[in-house]
N, C-alpha and C positions, 0 to 999 in steps of 0.2 A: 639790472644790481651784475647782470651775469658780464656787463661790461668792465667790469675791475678785473686787472690780470696779474698785480700786487697786491703785497696788504697794509701797504699807504692809499693804495686808489678805493680798497674796498672798504675801510679806517673810514675813508673823507668822503665816501657816501651816503654812511650811519646807516649801513647793515648792522642788523642786531644779531645774535646767534641765539637760536633757545635750545634747548634739548634737545632729546628724538619724541622723548616722551609728548610732551609742548607742544612740537611740531605735529606728529596724528591728533592730537585732543583739539586741537584749532585748526586742525584742515576739518576733521570729523566735526566737530559744532559746526562747522563753514557748509558743511553738503547737507547735515541734515536740517537747517534754515532752509535752503531751496531745496529742500525734500528730495532726493538725489537719492538713488539708487544706490546707497552704498556699498553691497558686493554685487557686483551682476552676475549672473550663472551659479548663485547658491541658490538652489531651489528648494521648496517643503521648512527655510527653517524662520521666517520670518516675526514668526511669533514666540517662539523659542531660546533660539540657539543666537539667531543673529542681534535680541533687544540684551542679552546679557557681554556680551562679545563686545556692543558699543558702552556697557558701562564702565568694562573694565578698562581699555579706554581712556574714555572720560578721566577714569580714575588715575593711569598712570602707572596700571599693573604688568608683570610676567604673567601669563598667558599657559593654563594647559587646558589643552582640547584634549578631553578622554570621551572615546567613543568606538567598537566595531569598526573593520577592515570596512570601505568602502563606499563610509561616509563624509566625502569631501574635506577632511580634518586637514589635508596639504595642501587643501586647494584655497580654502579661507587663510592661511597663513601665510603663502603667498598673494594674496587679494590684502592682506595687509598695507604692500609696496606702494598699492595708489593713495594711501592715505599721507606718504612723507611729502615735504615740497618737491617741483619737481626738478629740482637743481641746488647743492647748496654749493657755497665756496670750503675747498679744503687744501690744503699744503700742498703744493708741487714737490716730487723729488723727493720725498719718503716713505715706508715703509709701508704706513697703517694711515689711512685716513681720518688728520685730526682736526682739530679747531683753531683757525690759523692765529685769533687772539686767545688762544690760550692753550698752547703747546705741550705733550706730555714725555714724549719720548727723549731719550738722549740725541736721539739723531736732528727731530724738529726740533728744541732748544738752542745745539749747536748752529743749524740756519737760519736761525730768526738773530742769532744774537750777531752773526758775520753778516748777514743782509738789513737786518731792520725793513723798515718801510719795501724795501724792492725784494724783498723772496717773494718770489713765485708762487702763487695760487692756481688750481684749476678747481672747474666746475663739476661735479659729482653727479649722472642722473641718478633719479631713484632707480629706476632697472639695476645697476652696482652699488646699492645701500642693502644688498639683501643676498645673508648668506643660509643656505642646508648644510646638514648634518647626519645620516644613518646612521643612527646610535648600534653597531658594531661590535664585536666583544675583543677583535683586536685594535681597537679604539684606545691611545695615549694621550696622554695627560701631555708632550710635545702637540699633539695634532691642534689639542682645540686653545690649552692656552701658549703652548712656544719652549722653545729651546734654546742649549749650547752650540750657535754651528758652526760644525768645524771648520767651516770653509772661512770664514771670515778667522779662525783660530790660526787658520794658516797661512793667513793673507796677513798675518804680525801682531790680530790681536790680544791682549791677555784676557784667561777666565771670570777676572773681575771686573773688565770691560760690558759694562752694558752694553754696548754696538757691538758685543761679540753674541749677540743673539740673536734667533730669530721668530717671529711672534707667530702663533698657530689665527687658526681660523678664527676665533670669537674678537683678537683684541681688529683683525682685518678686516670686521663687519664694525668697529667700531663705528658709531653717527649710521648707528643702522639698524637692520635686523636680523635679532638673527635666531635659527630653530632645527631643533635638536628631531628627528623624529625616533620615537619608538623609545621612549626616554629608558624604560624599566627596561630596555636591553642593556644601557650602558651599565659596563661595569659596576661592582659600590663605588670603590677606590676612584675612582674617575667622575664621580656621580661630587663626591667629596675636594676633588678636585672642582668645580664650581661653585663651590658654596661663595664662597670672596667674591666672586665675578655677581653673581646670585642679589649678596647684601650689600659689603662694602662697597661695589665697583670695582671691585681693584687686581690686579690677577698679583702672583708671585710663580718664578718661574727659579726653581732648587737654591741657592743659599743667595741670591741677585735681591739684593734692595731695591727690589723694582715695585714702580707703586702707579698706575698708568691710572687716568680718575676715567674708566671707561664711559661712554653715554651709548648706552647699545639697551634696546629691549628684545630680552628675551623668553622667548617659547617654545613650548614640547607639543607634541600630542604623542598617546599612547593607549592600550588596548586595553580593558579592563581584566582579559583574560593572561594578560605578561605581567600586571600586574599583583598576582593572585601565582599563577603556574611558571615562568620562567626565569620572569626577575620582582623586580623593586623598584620606586623608589622608595631611596632613604628618608626618617622624615627629615629631620633637619632641611636637605632640599625641596621637602614638600613646602614645607612651611613657608617657603620664601616665595612659592609661586602666590601671585594676588589672588589669583580665580584662575578656578576648575570648572570647566566650563562641559556638556554632555551632550556630545551630540545624538543620534537616533536615526533610524531611518525614514525614507517616507511616512506621515502619517498616511496616508492615500493613497486609491488606484491612479488618480491624476495627476500628483502629483511623479511619480515613479514611472507611467507613461512622459511625463516633460521633462525628466532628468534621460530615460531612452533615447526621446526626441532629440535631444539636445548633443548626448556625449555620443551619437553614432559614425562611425565613420564616412564620414564625409565624401564617397566615389563615384569618381565618373561612370555616367551611367550612359553616357551617349546618347544614341538614337532612344532608349528603351527609359518610360514615365515609370515613376513609382506613386503604387496608392495602397495607402494600408486603411481596410477597413478598420474602425476603431473598434468593433470590437475581436480584431484582431490584436489589435494593440492592447487591447482590456484583456485579453488572455496570457499576453505572455508575464503582462504588469501579473495579474494575479499568480498565477507560476510562482513568483518570486518570493509575495506575499507570501503565501497556503505553504514555501516552506519556510519560513518563519514561524510559521506554527506548528513545525510540525513536529511530536517530540519523537523521530527516528532522523531526523539534524541534528545537528549540534551545534547550538545557539549563542554557546559558549564563546566559537567565535565568527558565530553570525551571516548570514545570507547578505553580500555586500551587492549595492547597485549595479558593482559589475555584469553581475547573473544574467543584470534583464538590458543596461546594453547588449551585453555579447550574444544573448537569445537571438532579442529582436536583428541583429547583425546577422546570424544565422538563417534567419528566417527568412530574411528577404534575399539574403545568397541563393538560398533552394530555387525561393519563386523566382528569381533573375536566374535559372540554370532553367529549370522549366518553358518560361519566359524564347528563352536561344535556343533550347531545341524545338520549341513547337515553332516557332515564327513569329508570337507575339511583341508586341511594342509595352504593351503595359505588364507594370511587372504588379503583380498583386497580390500576397501571402494569403494558405487557403490551408485549414484545420488541416488538413492530408500534410503539409510539411513541418507540423508539426515537434514527428519525431527525432528530424534531422539539429532539435538542438540539444538531443540529449546528449553530443560529446561534448558542445561549451558547458550545457548546464554541470555537467559531471564534474568540472575540473572547480567549478564556484561553493560546489555545498562538500561538506564534513557530515560521514554521515554517523550516526554512534553504530559502535563496535556490534558486530552481528555475524551469525553465520554469511555464508557464500553462497550470491544467488539471490540475495534479499532486496539490494541494491535495485533491481529492476524494477520489483514490485513498489519501490518504497518509490521510484519517480512515474510510476503507471498512474502513481492515488495518485499527485500533485497534478499529474497533467489531468484525471479524473475531476475531483475539488474543483483546480479552477476551470475545467469546461463549464461545470455544474455552476458556479458562479456564475459565470460573465450569461451563459445563455438563459437564467432565472433572470436579468436586468435585463435583455434584448427579447425574447423569446412571453408571448403571453400565448400559457398552455392549452388557454380556450379555444384560440386559433390554429394553434398548430395539433391538435390534438386527432380533429377529422386527418386529417393527412393521412394518419397514422393505419386511419380504417381500412383505408386501401389497399393496404398492404398485405390484409389481410389474406384474399383470395389468392398468394404466390406473387402476386408485383414484390419484384427487386431492380435494384438500381444499381450501380456501378460507377464509382469515382475513384480517385484519383491524381497523385502528387503528379501525375508524367500525362494525364488528362485533355486535351485544348481546351482552353475555354471554352470554344462553341458550342462542345458535344452537352454540355452541361442544361442547351436553352433547347434538349429532344427529356431531357430527365424533368424540368419542371413542367415543359407540354402535357406525358404522360400521369402526372399525380394533381389534380383537383383540388383547386386552391393555394396552392404553390404559390403560383406569381403573382399574389396578391399579398401571402406571407413573404415574400423577396421584396414585391415592392416598395410596402412598408415599412424592411431593414434598412436598404439605399438610399431608393426613387432616385437612378440611375441608369440612362440604356449601357451603359460600358456594360460590353462582354464577361471580361474576365473578373470585375467588383461583384456581379451578380453569380458570377459562380462561386465563386469566397461564401458568398449570403446560401449559393442553395447546401454547399455543403457543411455549414453551419448549422444550417436550420435541420438537416438529413439527423448530423450528433449530434443537435438539441433534445431529435426526437429519441434518439437511440439514449443519451446521457438520465434521460425521464423513463426511461426503464417501458421504451413505443417502439420503440423496435432495435430487429437483431442486427448483430454485424460483424462481417466474415476481414480480415483484415489478410491478404497474401501479396505476396511481395510488393509492391507499392499500389495496387489498385486493394479498394475497400469496395465490398457488396454488402449496403442494405436490406434487411424486408426483413416482412412478417414474422 
């Protein structure tokens, strides 16, 4: 089909133009039959958001994704492009993408009238059929719909001439998908301008009698906080969206970890090897989960999955810094690296109004609660409690984020039974991984109030 270069060749090929909605619907049905992954890279929505999204597409409806920040709303919308045909034919040398068999604009109609079957066409790839705009207070109707172009007037066209118009973002996304991010932040008078686009599928520009029968899927994202505070969606516009789909944060620790590992920046480590024990991944994920339940954290704005990703990256960065300093090749995070994620976490959560200095206490509680939860999953208290008894006679050990991994072997030798607990926890001879496990066990004893802990600088001392 893509060999056709003119309107006549396209007509002779038997190509049939279908609407964007029908195109997406047809492609989704084909992929469902083949049991393909419709939205790869979207984790945690298989039984909730994705079925609703598929139903909206099968119904041919415009869509609003409603959810707090960091819930993959923009990623979902951008992935809708994969349901478009790989290429479609549009008229060449006109301002907006147009169906060759049904030209809309004065420019396109004039071109087809002049050239007939010799009218040139081009094949537009799916990647060019997506348009997106972040709603901001300075957006105008001209940005979205269009306006009289002063340059065209200067060239000699009249104000009443339809060809004097310059079309906005929405007409330029004709035959595709147009997304508005954070729709409630769009001024109400601008939202009114979208009503015709949503229902009648046409546009009106000033006093011009312009009717462009647009073929476009309109999708939007919105934050519930914006709905009620900074802005709102006017009722007539909200009514024109067929489906409002509620997104959510990961419902399990494993989903949170999967997103962390998928989204972390893949940097070149050179000669270094990155190994993350499962208990350390779970601690990072659990800190975010605890923040989402904390009454001291503003839950209206939410705690983004980006908090987990940034914390994970910061944890690995400190482990890498240690490996460089100590001359080790294995980059393995430890419990003593956790204080270094505070800068990344503070930038991702909003605290409720409180007195000065309270934030540090809240952060400490989030860390303690997360450590307690993960320690309860990985450590058997009946096995580790006898270890604490050995500290009653004055035994103490020192750990720290700057301590070489090899030094932890001496700690294991000094505490009877610790080696067996570490073996069960990690089951490896890797020195750096065993050092991380050793710290985790000692922290588990402290969290369960079986050991005291003193932290001075970058060193931590555990004792009876």
